[in-house]
C-alpha positions in Angstrom: -0.2 -0.1 0.0 1.6 3.4 -0.7 1.7 6.0 1.7 -0.7 8.7 1.6 0.2 12.8 1.8 -2.1 15.4 2.6 -0.6 19.2 1.4 -1.8 22.0 2.1 -1.7 25.1 -0.2 -0.9 22.9 -2.9 -2.6 24.8 -5.9 0.5 26.6 -7.0 4.1 28.0 -6.0 5.8 25.5 -3.8 2.9 23.4 -2.7 2.4 22.3 -6.3 6.2 21.5 -6.3 5.7 19.6 -3.2 3.0 17.7 -5.2 5.1 16.6 -8.1 7.8 15.8 -6.2 5.8 13.2 -3.9 3.5 11.8 -6.9 5.7 9.0 -7.9 5.7 7.6 -4.5 2.5 9.0 -2.8 -1.3 8.9 -2.8 -1.8 12.7 -2.6 -4.8 14.9 -0.9 -4.0 18.3 -2.4 -5.1 20.8 -0.3 -6.4 24.5 -1.3 -9.7 26.9 -0.6 -11.6 25.9 -3.6 -12.0 23.0 -6.0 -11.7 25.5 -8.9 -8.0 26.4 -7.4 -7.2 22.8 -7.6 -8.1 21.9 -11.2 -4.9 22.5 -12.8 -2.9 20.0 -10.6 -5.5 17.3 -10.4 -5.4 17.5 -14.4 -1.7 17.4 -14.0 -1.4 14.5 -11.2 -4.5 12.5 -12.2 -4.0 10.1 -9.3 -4.3 12.7 -6.8 -7.4 14.0 -5.1 -8.7 17.1 -4.1 -9.3 18.8 -0.6 -10.7 21.9 -0.8 -11.2 23.8 2.4 -10.8 27.0 4.0 -8.0 26.5 6.7 -9.4 29.3 9.1 -12.8 27.6 8.5 -12.6 25.5 11.6 -15.7 23.6 11.3 -15.1 23.2 7.4 -11.6 21.7 8.0 -13.2 19.2 10.9 -15.6 17.9 8.2 -12.6 17.5 5.4 -10.5 15.9 8.0 -13.6 13.4 9.5 -12.7 10.6 6.4 -9.0 10.4 7.0 -8.3 7.4 9.0 -4.7 7.0 8.4 -1.9 9.6 7.1 1.6 8.8 6.2 3.1 12.5 5.9 0.9 15.7 6.5 2.9 18.9 4.9 1.6 22.3 6.3 2.5 24.6 3.1 -0.3 27.1 3.1 0.1 30.5 4.9 0.1 34.2 4.4 2.9 36.8 4.5 1.5 40.3 5.5 4.7 42.7 5.7 4.9 46.2 7.2 6.2 47.7 9.9 5.5 47.4 13.6 3.9 50.7 13.5 1.8 50.4 10.7 0.4 46.4 11.4 -2.8 46.4 13.1 -4.5 44.3 15.5 -6.6 42.7 12.3 -3.0 41.8 10.6 -1.6 40.3 13.6 -4.7 38.1 13.8 -5.1 37.3 10.3 -1.5 35.9 10.3 -1.7 34.0 13.1 -4.8 32.3 12.6 -3.5 31.3 8.9 0.1 30.7 10.1 0.0 29.0 13.4 -3.8 28.6 14.9 -4.8 26.8 11.2 -1.7 24.5 11.6 -2.5 23.5 15.2 -5.9 22.8 14.6 -5.5 20.7 11.3 -2.5 18.7 12.9 -5.0 18.2 16.3 -7.7 16.5 14.1 -5.5 14.3 12.2 -3.1 13.1 15.1 -5.2 9.8 14.9 -4.5 9.3 11.4 -1.1 10.0 11.8 -0.6 8.2 14.6 -2.0 4.8 13.0 0.7 5.4 10.5 3.6 6.6 12.8 3.3 9.2 10.3 5.4 12.8 9.6 4.5 16.3 10.0 6.3 18.7 7.7 6.3 22.4 9.0 7.2 24.8 5.9 8.5 27.6 7.8 11.0 30.2 6.5 14.2 31.9 7.4 12.5 34.4 9.2 11.4 31.7 11.6 14.8 32.0 12.7 15.6 35.7 12.1 13.3 38.6 12.2 14.0 41.3 9.8 12.6 44.8 9.7 9.2 45.3 8.3 8.9 41.4 8.5 7.4 41.8 12.4 3.9 39.9 12.3 5.2 37.3 10.0 8.5 36.4 11.5 6.8 36.4 14.9 3.9 33.9 13.1 7.1 31.8 12.0 9.1 31.5 15.2 5.6 30.3 17.0 5.3 27.8 14.1 8.6 26.7 15.1 7.7 26.5 18.9 4.6 24.3 18.0 6.6 21.9 16.1 9.2 21.6 18.9 6.1 20.9 21.2 4.6 18.3 19.1 7.9 16.5 18.7 8.1 16.5 22.3 4.4 15.3 22.8 4.2 12.4 19.9 7.4 10.8 20.1 5.8 8.1 17.3 5.8 10.7 15.0 8.7 12.6 13.1 8.1 16.4 13.1 10.2 18.3 10.6 10.6 22.1 10.4 11.8 23.4 7.1 13.6 27.0 6.6 14.1 27.9 3.5 15.1 31.4 2.6 13.1 33.4 -0.2 11.6 31.3 -2.8 11.2 32.0 -6.9 7.0 31.8 -6.8 4.5 34.1 -7.6 4.0 35.0 -4.1 7.9 36.3 -4.0 7.1 38.7 -6.7 4.1 40.2 -4.9 6.6 40.7 -2.2 9.0 42.4 -3.9 6.3 44.4 -5.7 5.4 45.5 -2.3 9.0 46.7 -1.2 9.4 48.2 -4.5 12.2 46.3 -5.8 12.8 44.8 -9.1 12.3 41.0 -9.6 15.5 38.9 -10.1 14.3 35.0 -10.1 18.1 34.2 -9.6 18.4 35.7 -6.4 16.0 32.9 -5.0 15.7 29.5 -4.2 13.9 27.3 -6.8 10.7 25.3 -5.8 11.8 22.6 -7.0 14.8 22.5 -4.9 12.9 23.1 -1.4 10.7 20.3 -2.6 13.5 18.0 -3.1 14.4 18.9 0.5 11.0 17.7 1.7 11.1 14.9 0.1 14.5 14.1 1.5 13.4 14.7 5.2 10.3 12.5 4.5 12.8 9.7 2.9 15.0 9.6 5.6 15.4 6.1 6.7 13.1 5.7 10.0 16.8 5.7 12.8 16.9 9.0 12.3 14.7 11.9 12.7 15.4 15.2 10.4 14.2 18.2 13.0 15.2 20.9 11.0 16.5 22.0 7.5 17.5 25.3 6.8 18.1 26.4 3.0 19.6 29.6 2.0 19.9 31.0 -1.5 23.6 31.1 -2.8 23.0 34.5 -4.2 22.1 35.7 -0.7 23.9 33.6 1.8 
């Protein structure tokens, strides 16, 4: 029986790259906000199954997770990146950032713990370099990623039968990155960033690490920005 992996935020960018990387070896559940967003990936990967749900709608997530009895891999990739200085970041932005990047992750993990325990599964948290070091203008985002790292540390201690890996990539060449650079007022140069396929390969490598080892953290930096 092939292992099953659920990937959130799988309709584009890094999530789509992770889906392509795991498709040869895993049965895939692809998460996104809507069925329409998933259509291109489901056409590209015909063996995959759509798992549409707004991760901040906890009732909808509970309903979507209810039918999953066994899960080998859970990749938390979905998230938001609202940038701004502390002076300019409102309480609403702080709440939205933590709701998407921390609370939604914790709640989906909680709901799927029985399925993960059944498989001695692996939880992969797509974190960020900002989860290791905060930069000016990234306060809410960095704080949420520090919190996500702490969540992973706690989960690792509380669920010793599971493996929990925090992936900390630097900035990645995606549509989301283009939006960030535009917000910063810079010129976009894809050569300055990690390739999504490189980060997806690191995710696969962590998952395929033999069971005698526990890959707890993986840090990737773009060569151009090292």
